[in-house]
C-alpha positions as CSV (number, residue, x, y, z in Angstrom):
1,M,-2.3,-27.2,-46.2
2,Q,-4.9,-29.9,-47.4
3,Q,-8.3,-30.8,-45.2
4,Q,-8.7,-34.0,-45.1
5,S,-12.3,-35.8,-45.3
6,G,-13.9,-35.6,-42.6
7,Q,-12.9,-32.4,-41.1
8,G,-12.4,-28.9,-41.1
9,E,-15.2,-26.7,-43.8
10,S,-16.5,-29.9,-45.8
11,Q,-18.2,-31.1,-41.9
12,P,-20.5,-28.7,-42.0
13,S,-21.4,-28.1,-46.0
14,A,-22.0,-32.0,-45.8
15,A,-24.4,-32.0,-43.2
16,R,-26.2,-29.4,-44.0
17,Q,-26.5,-30.7,-47.7
18,S,-27.5,-34.6,-46.0
19,Q,-30.9,-32.9,-44.2
20,P,-33.7,-32.6,-45.8
21,A,-35.1,-29.4,-46.7
22,Q,-37.8,-27.8,-44.9
23,K,-41.7,-27.4,-46.0
24,P,-43.0,-24.2,-45.5
25,A,-46.5,-24.7,-43.6
26,A,-48.7,-23.4,-46.0
27,S,-48.0,-22.1,-49.8
28,N,-48.9,-18.2,-51.0
29,K,-50.5,-18.1,-53.3
30,S,-52.3,-16.1,-55.7
31,D,-56.2,-16.9,-57.6
32,K,-57.3,-15.3,-60.4
33,K,-57.6,-11.7,-59.4
34,G,-54.6,-11.4,-57.4
35,N,-55.8,-12.4,-54.4
36,E,-53.5,-13.5,-51.7
37,A,-54.7,-16.9,-50.3
38,P,-55.0,-17.6,-46.9
39,Q,-52.3,-19.6,-45.6
40,V,-53.4,-22.6,-44.1
41,A,-51.6,-25.7,-41.7
42,S,-50.1,-28.5,-43.9
43,K,-52.5,-31.2,-41.3
44,Y,-55.2,-29.3,-44.2
45,A,-53.8,-28.7,-47.3
46,K,-56.1,-31.2,-48.6
47,L,-59.1,-29.9,-47.5
48,M,-57.9,-26.2,-48.1
49,N,-57.4,-28.3,-52.1
50,D,-60.8,-28.9,-52.2
51,M,-62.2,-25.9,-50.6
52,N,-60.7,-24.0,-54.0
53,Q,-62.6,-27.2,-56.2
54,V,-65.9,-26.4,-54.5
55,K,-65.1,-22.8,-55.0
56,G,-64.7,-23.2,-59.5
57,N,-67.9,-24.6,-58.5
58,I,-69.2,-22.2,-57.3
59,N,-67.6,-19.8,-59.8
60,F,-68.8,-22.3,-63.7
61,T,-72.3,-22.2,-61.0
62,N,-72.8,-18.7,-61.7
63,E,-71.7,-19.4,-65.2
64,V,-73.8,-20.9,-66.7
65,I,-76.5,-19.1,-64.8
66,D,-75.8,-16.5,-66.3
67,Q,-75.3,-17.2,-69.4
68,S,-79.6,-19.2,-69.3
69,E,-82.5,-17.5,-69.6
70,P,-85.3,-16.5,-67.3
71,G,-87.5,-20.1,-67.1
72,E,-84.5,-21.5,-68.3
73,V,-82.8,-25.0,-66.9
74,N,-80.9,-26.8,-68.3
75,E,-79.0,-30.6,-67.2
76,T,-75.9,-28.6,-66.5
77,L,-77.0,-26.2,-64.1
78,K,-79.7,-28.9,-62.4
79,D,-76.0,-31.5,-62.6
80,M,-74.1,-28.1,-60.3
81,H,-77.1,-27.9,-58.6
82,R,-76.8,-31.3,-57.6
83,A,-73.2,-31.1,-56.4
84,L,-73.5,-28.4,-54.6
85,K,-76.2,-29.3,-52.3
86,K,-73.9,-32.5,-51.5
87,V,-70.7,-30.9,-51.1
88,E,-72.7,-27.5,-48.5
89,P,-72.9,-30.1,-45.6
90,K,-69.2,-30.2,-45.7
91,V,-67.7,-27.0,-46.3
92,Q,-70.7,-25.7,-43.2
93,G,-69.2,-28.9,-40.9
94,V,-65.8,-27.7,-41.4
95,I,-66.7,-24.0,-40.2
96,T,-67.9,-25.7,-36.9
97,Q,-65.0,-28.2,-36.7
98,V,-62.0,-27.1,-38.0
99,E,-60.1,-24.6,-35.3
100,D,-57.5,-23.1,-38.8
101,E,-59.2,-19.2,-38.6
102,A,-57.4,-19.4,-42.2
103,L,-59.5,-22.3,-43.3
104,V,-62.3,-21.5,-41.0
105,H,-62.4,-18.1,-43.1
106,A,-62.2,-19.3,-46.3
107,C,-65.3,-22.1,-45.2
108,I,-67.8,-19.2,-45.0
109,I,-66.9,-17.0,-47.5
110,I,-67.6,-20.4,-49.5
111,N,-70.6,-20.9,-47.4
112,D,-72.2,-17.4,-48.8
113,D,-70.9,-17.9,-52.1
114,I,-73.1,-21.6,-51.6
115,Q,-76.2,-18.9,-50.6
116,K,-76.5,-17.3,-52.8
117,T,-75.8,-19.3,-56.1
118,F,-78.6,-21.2,-54.7
119,K,-80.7,-17.6,-54.8
120,R,-79.6,-17.4,-57.7
121,I,-81.2,-21.1,-59.1
122,K,-83.9,-20.2,-58.0
123,Q,-85.3,-17.0,-59.6
124,I,-83.5,-17.8,-62.3
125,Q,-85.8,-21.0,-61.7
126,K,-88.7,-18.6,-60.9
127,G,-88.2,-16.9,-64.3
128,H,-86.9,-13.8,-63.1
129,K,-83.2,-12.4,-64.2
130,P,-81.4,-12.6,-61.1
131,E,-79.2,-10.3,-59.6
132,I,-75.5,-10.3,-60.2
133,F,-73.3,-12.5,-58.3
134,K,-70.4,-11.0,-56.3
135,P,-68.1,-13.4,-54.8
136,G,-67.5,-13.1,-51.0
137,E,-63.9,-12.2,-51.5
138,S,-64.1,-9.5,-54.7
139,M,-67.0,-7.8,-51.7
């Protein structure tokens, strides 16, 4: 027995093929240390990407600090300090204005890391060896 087009089992199969695949609300990515990134609503995906860039800047700034001698402040460190100062109010604004719990939690950690970085910059500017940087998620 032959099936005619549009009848029998072929119809559900065709219907499934015409439906677009649904995107997950958030991606499950791991950071360099294997920690799972927090799940964030898709409407906050760009904001979370921005926060990941800030985290990268924090890590880079701390690497520059680690390579600097006490009392030495190079142009790269000055530039990174200015960049973090500029982004600090945005991070703090997300904490107070966004309702996504995972994003707020990530921003609190990032804000804490910014504050630790500012403290390390001050220490090196004053000629002191800064304390070791421990990112919030590794504590």
